[in-house]
Residue frames relative to the residue before (quaternion, step in Angstrom):
aa qw qx qy qz dx dy dz
M 1.0000 0.0000 0.0000 0.0000 0.00 0.00 0.00
D 0.3769 -0.7281 0.5320 0.2115 3.56 -0.82 1.02
T 0.1074 -0.8203 0.5610 0.0308 3.59 -0.60 1.14
H 0.4099 0.7160 -0.4661 0.3194 3.59 1.30 0.09
T 0.2703 -0.7445 0.5872 0.1669 3.59 -0.99 0.81
Y 0.2199 -0.7893 0.5669 0.0849 3.55 -0.83 1.07
P 0.6384 -0.5450 0.3788 0.3897 3.60 -1.16 0.51
V 0.7424 0.2478 -0.1701 0.5987 3.61 1.12 -0.65
T 0.0463 0.7864 -0.6123 0.0676 3.55 -0.68 1.14
R 0.0488 -0.7748 0.6303 0.0112 3.54 -1.18 0.67
T 0.5146 -0.5893 0.5081 0.3603 3.54 -1.25 0.40
D 0.6638 -0.4808 0.3727 0.4351 3.56 -1.24 0.27
A 0.6435 0.5207 -0.3244 0.4578 3.61 0.96 -0.81
E 0.6475 0.5088 -0.3195 0.4687 3.60 1.00 -0.76
W 0.6300 0.5158 -0.3339 0.4750 3.60 1.00 -0.79
R 0.6750 0.4997 -0.3021 0.4511 3.59 0.86 -0.92
A 0.6555 0.4988 -0.3128 0.4729 3.60 1.07 -0.67
R 0.6923 0.4908 -0.2698 0.4549 3.59 1.05 -0.76
L 0.7808 0.3395 -0.1452 0.5041 3.58 0.99 -0.89
T 0.5055 -0.5855 0.5210 0.3608 3.55 -1.25 0.44
P 0.6696 -0.4802 0.3503 0.4454 3.62 -1.17 0.27
E 0.6612 0.4933 -0.3204 0.4656 3.64 0.95 -0.77
Q 0.6415 0.5097 -0.3238 0.4731 3.59 0.97 -0.81
Y 0.6426 0.5219 -0.3238 0.4580 3.58 0.95 -0.85
A 0.6543 0.5211 -0.3129 0.4499 3.60 0.90 -0.93
V 0.6992 0.4485 -0.2686 0.4876 3.60 0.95 -0.84
M 0.7846 0.4107 -0.1982 0.4200 3.55 0.58 -1.18
R 0.7770 0.3286 -0.1829 0.5048 3.59 0.96 -0.73
N 0.7640 0.3150 -0.1800 0.5335 3.61 1.19 -0.51
H 0.4973 -0.7085 0.3946 0.3082 3.58 1.26 0.45
G 0.3033 0.7658 -0.5068 0.2545 3.55 1.02 0.82
T 0.3202 -0.7072 0.5896 0.2229 3.54 -1.37 -0.17
E 0.3857 -0.7026 0.5439 0.2485 3.55 -0.96 0.86
R 0.6255 -0.5220 0.4163 0.4036 3.57 -1.25 0.38
P 0.4981 -0.6513 0.4662 0.3323 3.63 -0.87 0.80
G 0.8199 0.2427 -0.2019 0.4776 3.54 -1.07 0.83
S 0.5646 0.6561 -0.3596 0.3486 3.60 1.26 -0.01
C 0.7026 0.4684 -0.2703 0.4625 3.62 1.17 -0.29
A 0.5156 -0.6643 0.4574 0.2893 3.57 -0.91 0.96
L 0.6140 0.5723 -0.3639 0.4038 3.62 1.06 -0.61
L 0.4802 0.6451 -0.4413 0.3981 3.58 1.23 -0.23
Y 0.7594 0.3842 -0.1792 0.4935 3.58 1.05 -0.83
E 0.4284 0.7143 -0.4569 0.3122 3.61 1.27 0.04
K 0.0724 -0.8316 0.5505 -0.0125 3.58 -0.69 1.15
R 0.5193 0.6610 -0.4167 0.3460 3.62 1.22 -0.19
A 0.5632 -0.5581 0.4807 0.3747 3.55 -1.30 0.36
G 0.4092 0.7047 -0.5128 0.2701 3.56 -0.99 0.81
T 0.5221 -0.6290 0.4975 0.2903 3.51 -1.38 -0.30
F 0.2550 -0.7266 0.6210 0.1461 3.53 -1.10 0.86
S 0.0780 -0.8201 0.5667 -0.0158 3.57 -0.68 1.16
C 0.6148 -0.5489 0.4329 0.3651 3.55 -1.34 0.34
V 0.4406 -0.6876 0.5155 0.2595 3.57 -0.87 0.96
G 0.6614 0.5578 -0.3009 0.4010 3.57 1.07 -0.70
C 0.8439 0.0622 0.0063 0.5329 3.60 1.02 -0.72
D 0.5115 -0.6912 0.3827 0.3378 3.61 1.29 0.15
Q 0.4021 0.7153 -0.4886 0.2966 3.62 1.18 0.20
P 0.4338 -0.6667 0.5301 0.2937 3.62 -0.89 0.86
L 0.1569 -0.8281 0.5368 0.0382 3.57 -0.78 1.08
F 0.8186 0.0099 0.0589 0.5712 3.58 0.84 -1.01
Q 0.3316 -0.7072 0.5886 0.2086 3.56 -1.14 0.72
S 0.5705 -0.6260 0.4136 0.3340 3.57 -1.03 0.77
T 0.5764 0.6013 -0.3801 0.4022 3.61 1.12 -0.49
L 0.7296 0.3927 -0.2313 0.5098 3.60 1.20 -0.42
K 0.4697 0.6416 -0.4533 0.4028 3.58 1.28 0.35
F 0.0313 0.7957 -0.6044 0.0233 3.58 -1.05 0.74
E 0.5109 -0.6260 0.4948 0.3199 3.54 -1.29 0.39
S 0.1507 -0.8250 0.5428 0.0453 3.56 -0.47 1.24
G 0.4346 -0.7057 0.4551 0.3255 3.58 1.23 -0.37
T 0.5330 0.6592 -0.3876 0.3622 3.60 1.28 0.13
G 0.5154 -0.6386 0.4250 0.3820 3.59 1.17 -0.52
W 0.6942 0.3609 -0.2690 0.5617 3.58 1.31 0.16
P 0.5744 -0.5613 0.4422 0.3993 3.61 -1.10 0.52
S 0.0947 -0.8079 0.5816 0.0103 3.57 -0.90 0.97
F 0.0929 -0.7950 0.5994 -0.0089 3.52 -1.06 0.89
N 0.5275 -0.6349 0.4707 0.3117 3.58 -1.22 0.59
D 0.8109 -0.0485 0.1402 0.5661 3.54 0.86 -0.98
P 0.4057 -0.7060 0.5168 0.2644 3.62 -1.03 0.68
V 0.6394 -0.4272 0.4410 0.4627 3.53 -1.37 0.02
P 0.5532 -0.6383 0.4021 0.3533 3.65 -0.76 0.92
G 0.8416 0.1889 -0.1707 0.4763 3.56 -0.94 1.03
S 0.5934 0.6261 -0.3557 0.3596 3.61 1.23 -0.15
V 0.7722 0.2745 -0.1284 0.5585 3.58 1.17 -0.57
E 0.1313 -0.7612 0.6302 0.0789 3.55 -1.08 0.81
N 0.2917 -0.7638 0.5559 0.1503 3.55 -1.19 0.58
T 0.0414 -0.7600 0.6476 0.0364 3.53 -1.25 0.60
V 0.5341 -0.5982 0.4786 0.3575 3.57 -1.26 0.31
D 0.1482 -0.7717 0.6168 0.0461 3.56 -0.92 1.03
R 0.0805 -0.8216 0.5643 0.0009 3.59 -0.53 1.20
S 0.3603 0.7522 -0.4842 0.2645 3.59 1.17 0.45
Y 0.8345 0.2431 -0.1848 0.4587 3.54 -1.33 0.41
G 0.6343 -0.5754 0.3255 0.4007 3.61 1.09 0.64
M 0.6184 0.5063 -0.3451 0.4921 3.59 1.26 0.40
V 0.2675 -0.6957 0.6241 0.2343 3.52 -1.35 0.17
R 0.0800 0.7860 -0.6019 0.1167 3.55 -0.59 1.24
T 0.4252 -0.6533 0.5507 0.2984 3.52 -1.34 0.17
E 0.2229 -0.7727 0.5858 0.1001 3.54 -0.56 1.24
C 0.1398 -0.7619 0.6188 0.1308 3.58 -1.12 0.59
H 0.0385 -0.7898 0.6118 -0.0212 3.51 -1.08 0.84
C 0.6264 -0.5406 0.4093 0.3845 3.55 -1.26 0.45
A 0.4255 -0.7234 0.4898 0.2361 3.56 -0.82 1.02
R 0.6673 0.5134 -0.3040 0.4457 3.61 1.16 -0.43
C 0.8314 0.1564 -0.0698 0.5286 3.62 0.89 -0.86
G 0.5028 -0.6959 0.3982 0.3230 3.60 1.26 -0.06
S 0.4210 0.7244 -0.4639 0.2877 3.60 1.22 0.04
H 0.4995 -0.6424 0.5036 0.2901 3.54 -1.07 0.88
L 0.1750 -0.7959 0.5749 0.0740 3.56 -0.89 1.01
G 0.7006 -0.3613 0.2967 0.5390 3.57 0.91 -0.92
H 0.5429 -0.5885 0.4726 0.3682 3.56 -1.07 -0.82
V 0.2726 -0.7317 0.5967 0.1852 3.54 -1.27 0.41
F 0.1165 -0.7936 0.5971 0.0096 3.53 -0.98 1.00
E 0.4378 -0.7079 0.4979 0.2435 3.56 -1.18 0.56
D 0.5412 0.6106 -0.4113 0.4064 3.58 0.97 0.86
G 0.4104 0.7268 -0.4544 0.3113 3.56 1.18 0.58
P 0.6379 -0.5387 0.3885 0.3897 3.57 -1.29 0.13
P 0.6432 -0.4775 0.4009 0.4445 3.59 -1.27 0.17
P 0.5858 -0.0674 -0.7903 -0.1663 1.61 -2.30 0.75
T 0.6697 0.5340 -0.3181 0.4063 3.64 1.11 -0.46
G 0.3262 -0.7427 0.5151 0.2767 3.58 1.07 -0.67
L 0.5907 0.5724 -0.3597 0.4405 3.58 1.29 0.16
R 0.1334 -0.7479 0.6434 0.0939 3.52 -1.29 0.56
Y 0.1508 -0.7549 0.6357 0.0565 3.53 -0.43 1.28
C 0.1240 -0.8016 0.5849 0.0062 3.56 -0.32 1.34
I 0.0347 -0.8687 0.4885 -0.0740 3.55 -0.08 1.37
N 0.4608 -0.6457 0.5358 0.2893 3.56 -1.04 0.81
G 0.4423 -0.7312 0.4582 0.2445 3.56 -0.63 1.13
V 0.6225 0.5541 -0.3541 0.4243 3.61 1.07 -0.61
A 0.6252 0.5321 -0.3372 0.4608 3.60 1.24 -0.31
L 0.7036 0.4557 -0.2359 0.4915 3.57 1.33 -0.24
K 0.0906 -0.7158 0.6799 0.1312 3.49 -1.35 0.38
F 0.3148 -0.7736 0.5301 0.1466 3.55 -1.07 0.74
E 0.0970 -0.7665 0.6337 0.0397 3.55 -0.97 0.94
P 0.3447 -0.7531 0.5182 0.2135 3.60 -0.47 1.15
A 0.5411 -0.5979 0.4799 0.3457 3.55 -1.20 0.63
V 0.4558 -0.6957 0.4856 0.2692 3.58 -1.11 0.65
């Protein structure tokens, strides 16, 4: 059970009112959307990807890349916006990433990304909203 307190907190009823059922399943219950199912996978414009749960900017479009996995992938988050924890579900050990402001599950980070970081933040698109640059 996660006992960490985040700057943005909501009751379960507030989360359910704010999020769609799919967003709730992913962000609050650590689910995963179907690969290739989110329009943000194909987003190519300049801008910022933010958390649907609390509006925190998470990733800049300049660090988005095509990983071929079916989920939006990024080299690196906005500094301080994402925290990591160990995920031991499904008989695997992975690094889960979640929003540092509201604790919502975003996806996982892997060490098979391109330079310069070598990281691949594999993010559920339903956890993100996109704001084009002005």
